[in-house]
C-alpha positions as CSV (number, residue, x, y, z in Angstrom):
1,M,22.7,-8.8,-12.5
2,K,20.3,-7.4,-15.1
3,V,16.7,-7.1,-13.8
4,F,13.6,-6.1,-15.8
5,V,10.5,-4.8,-13.9
6,L,7.1,-4.2,-15.4
7,T,4.6,-2.1,-13.4
8,D,1.7,0.2,-13.9
9,F,2.8,3.8,-13.5
10,P,5.5,5.7,-11.6
11,S,3.8,6.5,-8.4
12,P,6.0,8.2,-5.8
13,Y,6.1,5.1,-3.7
14,Q,7.1,2.8,-6.6
15,V,9.7,5.2,-7.8
16,E,11.3,5.5,-4.3
17,I,12.0,1.8,-3.9
18,L,13.0,1.3,-7.5
19,N,15.5,4.2,-7.2
20,E,16.9,2.6,-4.1
21,I,17.3,-0.8,-5.9
22,A,19.0,1.0,-8.8
23,N,21.6,2.5,-6.4
24,D,23.1,-0.9,-6.0
25,S,26.0,-1.1,-8.5
26,N,25.5,-4.8,-8.7
27,V,22.0,-4.4,-10.0
28,D,21.4,-3.2,-13.6
29,L,17.7,-2.2,-13.3
30,F,15.3,-1.4,-16.2
31,V,11.7,-0.5,-15.5
32,S,8.8,-0.5,-18.0
33,Y,5.9,1.6,-16.9
34,L,2.6,0.9,-18.8
35,R,1.6,4.6,-18.5
36,Y,3.0,7.8,-17.2
37,A,0.2,8.6,-14.7
38,D,-3.1,7.5,-13.3
39,P,-5.8,10.1,-13.8
40,D,-7.4,9.1,-10.5
41,R,-4.1,9.8,-8.6
42,L,-3.2,13.5,-8.3
43,W,0.3,13.0,-7.1
44,T,3.0,15.2,-8.7
45,G,5.7,13.4,-10.6
46,S,8.7,11.9,-8.8
47,T,12.3,12.1,-10.0
48,I,13.0,8.8,-11.7
49,Q,16.7,7.9,-11.1
50,H,16.6,4.5,-12.9
51,D,16.5,3.5,-16.5
52,F,12.9,3.3,-17.7
53,T,10.4,3.5,-20.6
54,I,6.7,4.4,-20.8
55,L,5.0,1.8,-22.9
56,N,1.9,3.7,-23.9
57,N,4.2,6.2,-25.8
58,G,4.0,3.9,-28.8
59,P,5.0,0.5,-30.3
60,A,8.6,1.4,-30.5
61,K,8.8,1.6,-26.7
62,V,7.2,-1.8,-26.4
63,A,9.8,-3.2,-28.8
64,T,12.6,-1.6,-26.7
65,A,11.2,-3.2,-23.6
66,G,11.0,-6.5,-25.3
67,D,14.6,-6.4,-26.3
68,I,15.7,-5.5,-22.8
69,L,13.4,-8.2,-21.3
70,Q,15.0,-10.8,-23.6
71,S,18.5,-10.0,-22.2
72,A,17.5,-9.7,-18.6
73,D,18.7,-12.2,-16.0
74,F,15.4,-11.9,-14.1
75,A,12.0,-10.3,-14.8
76,V,9.5,-9.1,-12.2
77,F,5.9,-8.5,-13.4
78,N,3.8,-6.3,-11.1
79,F,0.9,-6.0,-13.5
80,Y,-1.0,-8.2,-15.9
81,L,-4.4,-6.5,-16.9
82,H,-3.1,-4.8,-20.0
83,P,-2.3,-6.1,-23.5
84,Y,1.3,-5.0,-23.3
85,A,1.7,-6.7,-20.0
86,Q,0.2,-9.9,-21.4
87,Q,2.6,-9.7,-24.4
88,L,5.7,-9.3,-22.3
89,I,4.7,-12.0,-19.8
90,D,4.0,-14.4,-22.7
91,D,7.4,-13.5,-24.2
92,R,9.3,-14.1,-21.0
93,A,7.4,-17.4,-20.1
94,T,8.1,-18.9,-23.5
95,S,11.8,-18.0,-23.3
96,R,12.0,-20.2,-20.2
97,K,14.2,-17.6,-18.5
98,P,13.7,-16.7,-14.8
99,W,10.8,-14.5,-13.8
100,C,8.3,-13.9,-11.1
101,F,4.9,-12.3,-10.5
102,W,4.6,-9.6,-7.8
103,G,1.2,-8.6,-6.7
104,E,-1.3,-7.5,-4.1
105,R,-3.8,-10.0,-2.7
106,P,-6.4,-11.0,-5.3
107,G,-10.0,-11.3,-4.4
108,L,-11.3,-7.8,-4.4
109,R,-14.0,-8.6,-7.0
110,K,-17.3,-9.9,-5.7
111,P,-18.2,-12.6,-6.3
112,E,-14.6,-13.7,-6.1
113,W,-15.0,-16.5,-8.7
114,I,-15.1,-13.9,-11.4
115,G,-11.6,-12.7,-10.5
116,R,-10.4,-16.3,-10.3
117,L,-11.7,-17.0,-13.8
118,A,-10.0,-13.9,-15.1
119,R,-6.7,-14.9,-13.6
120,L,-7.0,-18.4,-15.0
121,W,-6.7,-16.8,-18.4
122,K,-4.7,-13.6,-17.8
123,L,-2.1,-15.4,-15.6
124,R,-2.2,-18.7,-17.5
125,W,1.6,-18.7,-17.7
126,L,1.8,-18.4,-14.0
127,H,-0.6,-21.3,-13.5
128,Q,1.4,-23.4,-16.0
129,S,4.8,-22.7,-14.6
130,S,6.6,-22.9,-11.3
131,A,7.7,-19.2,-11.4
132,P,8.0,-17.7,-7.9
133,I,5.2,-15.5,-6.6
134,W,6.0,-12.4,-4.5
135,G,3.0,-11.4,-2.4
136,I,2.7,-7.8,-1.3
137,G,2.5,-8.7,2.4
138,Q,1.7,-12.0,4.1
139,F,-2.0,-11.3,3.5
140,A,-1.3,-11.7,-0.3
141,V,1.0,-14.6,0.1
142,E,-1.6,-16.7,1.9
143,R,-4.2,-16.0,-0.8
144,Y,-1.8,-16.8,-3.7
145,K,-0.8,-20.1,-2.0
146,S,-4.4,-21.2,-1.8
147,E,-5.1,-20.3,-5.5
148,F,-1.8,-21.3,-7.2
149,G,-0.8,-24.3,-5.1
150,S,2.5,-25.8,-3.9
151,R,4.4,-25.8,-7.2
152,H,5.5,-22.2,-6.6
153,R,7.9,-20.6,-4.2
154,Y,6.3,-17.8,-2.2
155,F,8.0,-14.6,-0.9
156,N,6.7,-11.7,1.1
157,F,7.7,-8.5,-0.6
158,P,5.5,-5.6,0.4
159,Y,5.6,-2.0,-0.7
160,F,8.4,0.1,0.8
161,S,8.6,3.9,0.9
162,Q,10.8,6.6,2.4
163,L,9.3,6.6,6.0
164,D,12.1,8.8,7.4
165,R,10.3,11.9,6.1
166,F,7.4,11.1,8.5
167,K,9.7,11.3,11.6
168,V,9.1,15.0,12.1
169,A,8.7,16.9,15.4
170,R,5.1,16.2,16.6
171,E,2.9,18.8,18.2
172,C,2.0,18.3,21.8
173,R,-0.5,15.5,22.1
174,K,-4.1,16.4,23.2
175,S,-2.9,19.7,24.5
176,D,-6.4,21.2,24.2
177,G,-8.1,18.1,25.6
178,E,-9.2,17.0,22.1
179,T,-8.1,13.9,20.3
180,V,-7.5,14.5,16.6
181,F,-8.5,11.6,14.3
182,L,-7.0,11.6,10.9
183,Y,-8.2,10.0,7.7
184,S,-6.0,10.0,4.6
185,G,-7.1,8.4,1.4
186,S,-9.7,8.3,-1.4
187,L,-13.2,9.1,-0.4
188,I,-14.7,5.9,-1.8
189,P,-16.8,3.1,-0.2
190,R,-13.9,0.5,-0.2
191,K,-11.9,2.7,2.1
192,G,-14.7,2.7,4.7
193,V,-14.7,6.5,5.2
194,D,-18.5,6.4,5.4
195,L,-18.2,4.2,8.5
196,L,-15.8,6.6,10.0
197,A,-18.1,9.6,9.5
198,R,-21.0,7.8,11.2
199,A,-18.8,6.6,14.0
200,F,-17.4,10.1,14.6
201,V,-20.9,11.6,14.8
202,R,-21.9,9.1,17.4
203,L,-18.7,9.7,19.3
204,R,-19.3,13.4,19.5
205,N,-23.0,12.9,20.4
206,E,-21.8,10.8,23.4
207,G,-20.0,13.9,24.6
208,H,-16.4,13.0,23.8
209,S,-14.0,15.8,22.9
210,A,-12.5,15.0,19.5
211,R,-11.9,16.4,16.0
212,L,-11.7,14.7,12.6
213,K,-9.4,15.7,9.8
214,I,-10.2,14.2,6.4
215,L,-7.5,14.2,3.7
216,G,-8.5,13.2,0.2
217,T,-11.1,13.6,-2.5
218,G,-13.6,11.3,-4.1
219,P,-17.3,10.6,-4.9
220,L,-18.4,10.3,-1.3
221,L,-17.5,13.9,-0.4
222,A,-21.0,15.3,-0.6
223,Q,-22.4,12.3,1.4
224,L,-19.7,12.8,4.1
225,R,-20.4,16.5,4.4
226,S,-24.1,15.6,4.9
227,T,-23.4,12.9,7.5
228,L,-21.0,15.2,9.4
229,M,-23.1,18.3,9.2
230,S,-24.3,18.1,12.8
231,V,-20.7,18.1,14.1
232,S,-19.2,20.2,11.3
233,D,-17.5,22.5,13.8
234,S,-15.2,19.6,14.7
235,V,-14.5,18.4,11.2
236,E,-11.9,19.7,8.7
237,F,-12.0,18.7,5.1
238,V,-8.5,19.3,3.9
239,G,-9.0,18.0,0.3
240,F,-6.2,16.5,-1.7
241,S,-2.6,16.7,-0.2
242,D,0.3,15.7,-2.3
243,W,2.6,13.0,-0.9
244,Q,5.3,15.4,0.3
245,E,2.7,17.4,2.2
246,L,1.5,14.4,4.3
247,P,4.0,14.5,7.2
248,E,2.8,17.8,8.5
249,H,-0.8,16.6,8.6
250,Y,0.3,13.4,10.5
251,A,2.3,15.4,12.9
252,S,-0.7,17.5,14.0
253,S,-2.9,14.4,14.6
254,D,-3.2,11.8,17.4
255,V,-4.8,8.7,15.8
256,L,-4.8,7.6,12.2
257,C,-8.1,5.9,11.2
258,V,-7.9,3.4,8.3
259,P,-11.3,1.7,8.2
260,S,-10.9,0.0,4.8
261,R,-13.4,-2.7,3.9
262,Y,-10.5,-4.1,1.8
263,D,-7.0,-3.0,1.0
264,G,-4.4,-5.2,-0.6
265,W,-1.7,-3.4,1.3
266,G,-2.4,0.2,2.5
267,L,0.7,2.4,2.5
268,V,-1.0,4.8,4.9
269,V,-0.6,2.4,7.8
270,P,3.3,2.3,7.8
271,E,3.2,6.1,7.2
272,G,1.1,6.6,10.3
273,L,3.2,4.3,12.4
274,A,6.4,6.1,11.3
275,S,4.8,9.3,12.4
276,G,4.2,8.0,15.9
277,L,0.5,7.8,15.5
278,A,-1.6,5.1,17.1
279,V,-3.4,3.5,14.2
280,I,-7.0,2.0,13.9
281,A,-7.0,-0.3,11.0
282,T,-9.0,-3.4,9.8
283,D,-8.3,-7.1,9.4
284,R,-8.8,-6.9,5.6
285,M,-5.7,-4.8,5.0
286,G,-2.3,-6.3,4.2
287,A,-0.3,-3.6,6.1
288,A,-2.5,-3.7,9.1
289,L,-2.2,-7.4,9.5
290,E,1.6,-7.1,9.0
291,F,2.1,-4.3,11.6
292,I,-0.8,-3.5,13.9
293,E,-1.0,-5.1,17.3
294,T,-3.9,-4.0,19.5
295,G,-2.6,-2.5,22.7
296,K,0.9,-2.1,21.3
297,N,0.6,0.5,18.5
298,G,-3.1,0.9,17.9
299,W,-6.2,-1.2,17.3
300,L,-6.8,-4.0,14.8
301,I,-10.5,-4.2,14.2
302,E,-13.0,-6.2,12.1
303,S,-13.6,-4.7,8.7
304,D,-17.0,-3.2,7.8
305,N,-17.9,-3.0,11.4
306,E,-19.0,0.4,12.6
307,E,-19.4,-0.7,16.2
308,A,-15.8,-2.0,16.4
309,L,-14.6,1.2,14.9
310,L,-16.5,3.3,17.4
311,S,-15.3,1.2,20.3
312,A,-11.6,1.8,19.3
313,M,-12.3,5.5,18.9
314,R,-13.8,5.6,22.4
315,E,-10.7,3.9,23.8
316,A,-8.5,6.4,22.1
317,V,-10.3,9.5,23.4
318,S,-10.4,8.0,26.9
319,A,-6.8,6.9,27.0
320,S,-4.3,8.7,29.3
321,E,-1.4,10.7,27.9
322,T,0.9,7.9,29.2
323,T,-1.1,5.2,27.3
324,M,-1.0,7.3,24.1
325,S,2.7,8.0,24.5
326,N,3.3,4.2,24.8
327,L,1.2,3.6,21.7
328,S,3.2,6.2,19.9
329,Q,6.5,4.7,20.9
330,G,5.2,1.2,19.9
331,A,4.2,2.6,16.5
332,I,7.6,3.9,15.7
333,A,9.3,0.7,17.0
334,S,7.1,-1.5,14.9
335,I,8.2,0.1,11.6
336,E,11.9,0.4,12.3
337,N,12.9,-2.5,10.0
338,H,10.7,-1.3,7.1
339,S,13.2,0.9,5.4
340,L,14.0,1.5,1.7
341,I,17.5,0.2,2.3
342,L,16.3,-3.1,3.8
343,G,13.6,-3.3,1.1
344,A,16.1,-3.0,-1.7
345,A,18.3,-5.6,0.0
346,R,15.3,-8.0,0.2
347,F,14.5,-7.4,-3.5
348,K,18.1,-8.3,-4.5
349,S,18.1,-11.4,-2.3
350,Y,14.8,-12.6,-3.8
351,V,16.0,-12.1,-7.3
352,Q,19.2,-14.0,-6.6
353,Q,17.2,-16.9,-5.1
354,G,14.9,-16.8,-8.2
355,I,17.9,-17.1,-10.6
356,Q,19.7,-19.8,-8.5
357,E,16.6,-22.0,-8.1
358,W,15.2,-21.6,-11.6
359,S,16.9,-24.6,-13.1
360,S,17.4,-26.6,-9.9
């Protein structure tokens, strides 16, 4: 079964699942990356163990990708906002051979009608065909159903990554009486880290014993330092940590805070759960809606709501060790079936269904 995948760039997370898929001797996988790296993502390169090409290396690479696409049994398009992506999607659609679109939930742009208009043109072949749509989480599936209608088959195929590396020995929880809150992500408004900073200041001013560890860089750094100045002795700005360094930071924390105003998926959520962290995350995140259950493994809160965030943080600092231990166990249990092996098997199953149902 020859499968062609087009995606943006080889992030560690994409490479992990694609490597796992390529390990299946029954899948002949070829991946076209539009570019080698994203300048806004500082991750070091990952070892790519599947056949691939980088399209921005020149027209010859695009021609190579086109030839492989033409001979593929199935094609998966994970990106469309690039001329090369448009060209390859057009080529596949006009060939009338099986393909699908795989994407995060649309609708980040405000007003949302602008994004809809863009997709009417950029994804015109998807609107005009009955090609299956793979949503990255049920959050995405529901939105695609409302926008593209009943003529398509919809599948839930979220991001998968190697979560076993987060199952490291944890430090003793709250051994010094302080709850350690962890934030991991870009320091940008969409991630809601500004809400977290204000909520943490209020928490400390109420007399609660807590610390805040912030991983990441971004344009809000100076603003966050200013907001947190009055409690700076309880705040650690770690800066950027590469993906292989994350497990040690998770292991020394108690609660992962993911207060995103919007996130199509949010890989940090399953990472935190795999680490045994209780997770505070919002209802505008695909991974949070998929995995977080208040009282079982953390707190699912309303997005862009500082009061809801502060309330969850209060509950966390006031929780007994037994409660936190139960949340930790619930976190690990909730992510048990989200492995690379199962993700690769789901990918193969969806491809097979796509091929079988294409002409039926």
